[in-house]
Structures are given as C-alpha cells and as structure tokens.
N, C-alpha and C positions, 0 to 999 in steps of 0.2 A: 642590380647593384651597380653603382657608378665605379669608374676606374680607380678613384682614390680609396674607396672602401675596399675594393678588391685588392689593391696593393697593400693596404693596411693588414688585411687578413693573412695574406701570403707572408708578409714580413713578420707579423706576430708569430705565426707558426714557426718560421725560420729562427726567430730569436728564442722562443721557448725551447726549441730543440737545437740550440746553437752548437752543442758539442757533438751532434750527429750529422751535421751537414758536411758532405764530402766533396762536393763540386758545384759549380754554378754554370749555367748555360745561358748564352746570348748576352753579348756585351752591352747592347743598348738597353736591354731590360734591367740588367744589374746596375747600370749607371743611373737609370731612372729610379730604381729602388733606393740606391744610396742617397740620391738627392732628396727623395721623400723622407728617408730616415733622418737625414741631417736636419730637416725642418720639423720633424715630429718625434724625435727620440724621447723627449720628456713625457709625451703622451703615452708612448709604449711603456716606459718605466713605471708611470703611474698605474696603468692598467694591469701590468704584471704584478706590481706590488700590492694592489688592492683587489685583484681578481674581478675587475669591472670592465665592461665593454661599452662605454658611453658613446663611442664613435660609430658603432655598428647599430643601425636602426632596423634592418631587415630581420624579422623574427626567425626565419629559418637559418639564416647565416649566423645570427647571434646564438642560436641553439647549437649549431655545429661548432662554432668557435669557443663556446663555453667549456668544451672538453679540454681545450688547451689551457684554460684558466680555471680549472676545477677548484683550485685553492690559491690563496695568496702566496706569493713567492718573493719576499723582500730580498733574499740573498741574490737571486738572479737579477732582479731590478737594480740592485746595487752594483753588480758586476757590469751590466750594460751601461749604467750611468757613469761609472768610473772610466769606461772606455770612450764613450761618446762625449764626455765633458772635458776632454783633454785640449780641445781647441783645434789642433791639427789632425786631420783625418787621413794623413799618409799612413798606409798600411792597415787601414781600418778593417778590410775584409778578413785578413788573417787573425786580427785581434777578436773580432766578433764571432768568427767561425773558425776556431783553432784547428779543426780537423780537415778543413778544406784543402784539397790537393791541387786544384786547377780552376781556371775560368775558361770554359770552352768558348772560342770566338772564331768568327770568320774574319780574316785579316786582309782580305783583298778588296779592291775597289773602294766604294764609299765607306765600308766598315772599318777601314784602317784609321779613320779619324778618332775612333774610340781607344786606340792602343795607348796613347800617352796618359789618358785619364785612368785606365785600368792599371797601368804600371804605377801610377801614383797611389791608387787605393790598395794595391797589393804590395807596395813598396818593393816591387820587383822580385818578391819571394814566392809568388805562385806562378807556375807556368801558364802560358796562354795558348794551348794547343788548338789548332784549327781542325775541324772535322774534314774528312775527305770530300772534296768537291769535284764533281764531274760536269763536263759541259758537252752539249751537243751542238756541233757546228753545222749549219745548213748552208752549203755552198751555193745554192740557187738563190739565196736571199742577199748575201753579202760576199765580197771577196776577202778571204782571210789570209793574212801573212803574220809573221812572228818576228820579234826582236829578241835575240838571245841575251839573257841577263848574266852578269858575272856574279858568281857566288849566290845566286838566287835573289839578287837585289839590283835595283836600277842604279846605274852609275850617276854620279852627281853632275857630270858634264853633258848630260843629254840636252839636246836642243828641243825647243817647243815643237818644231816641225819634224816630222818623221823622215829620217835620212834614208833614201832609197837603197844605198849600198849596204845598209845594216839589215834590211828585210830578208827574211828566210821564207821560202814557200813551204806549204804544208808538207810536201813530199820530202823536204830536207830537215824536218824537225826530228831531233833525236830524243829517245826515251831517257829519262833521268836528268835531263837538263831543264833549266828554267827559262821561260819565254814570257814576253809581254805580247798579248794578242792585239793585232792591229786589224781593224775591219774597215774596208773601203766600201762605201755605199754606192748606189747607182749614180750619185752626183759626182763621184770620183774623188771625194774628200776622205782621206783616211782619218780614223780616230782610234786612239789607244783605249782599250776597254778594260782589261783585267790582267793580273799577273797570275801565272799558273805553271804547273810542271807538266 
C-alpha cells in the first residue's frame, strides 16, 4: 500500500473514532496528516456517509477498514464536514478530536520548526509536551562545551559566532539548568547542536 492510502486508512480510523482519541504523537506526522485531510476531507465525509471505500484498492486493507465503515454514518459525516468546511483551520485538532489532551513533540533542533504550525492547528489549547530525551556524549569524537540559557531559552542578543567567555566545560555543568550544546570538531570549528537540560 502506498503512503497516501496508508495515511487515508489511519485518518479514517481516527475520524470514525474521533471522540476517543486522547493524544497525538510526532509533530511532523500530524502536520502531514492535517495537510492530507485538508486536501481530502470531502472524500472522507463521502466515504463515512455512504460506507464506501473507493480510495482503497488493496483487498486485505479494504476488508480490514470495512469494519470502521460497517454502516452509513451521515451524522458523523455532517459533524466532520461542518468542522472542515469553515475555511480557517485554526484549532482544527481540538475540534475534530475533542478529547485530545496533548500533542507529543520533540521541540529541539530541527523539530522546533513545527511548533508554530502546531500552535495554529491547536489554537494554543493543547499542550505540546516533549518526551524525555537523553544524549550520549562521546568525548573522543568531538570536544563538547555548553552555553547556559536563561530561563531555558536562548537570548535574543546572541551572536552568530560562539563567544568563548560564555562557554562552560562539561565539569562545570549544573543539573537542573538549561544549556545549548556546542561541539567543536577536529577542524576546530564550533557548532551549536541542540538545546537540553
């Protein structure tokens, strides 16, 4: 089965059981799903209303998904249509899945790019907790230093270049404080990698 049909099946199951979804995992996956839903919500509504699966061509998948559409459900299709047809999708996650309590995300490094979109789709009403992340530092590969962050956030006045007077060695890192990790490679050029505690 291709990725679009797989996404369709997962979203269909989530929409049919929309009042039982409690949380969402992985920011990039949910944003891809919302984009897919935005393009195809009329198909979902039609399939739920008519109990048909025209988009699914794999027989085993069609058989498995038919349990979700055992009978026509025009009321559910109308609910979803009313939500999706509003034009603005701000807060759509909480509207489509009213029992959702959170969207689990990794907020560090390249994953931080997804936060503004998630805040839009949740209308800031669903927390975005990050799972505990642990790192293993291999001192024989790279020289590690740290920049202490104020209140767990990078200050706005930071220069592009890493200031040597702000660097803290590994032995001077304090538990419970937030740091940005700076790795200096064998070439001697430092690069900021990730924010962590």
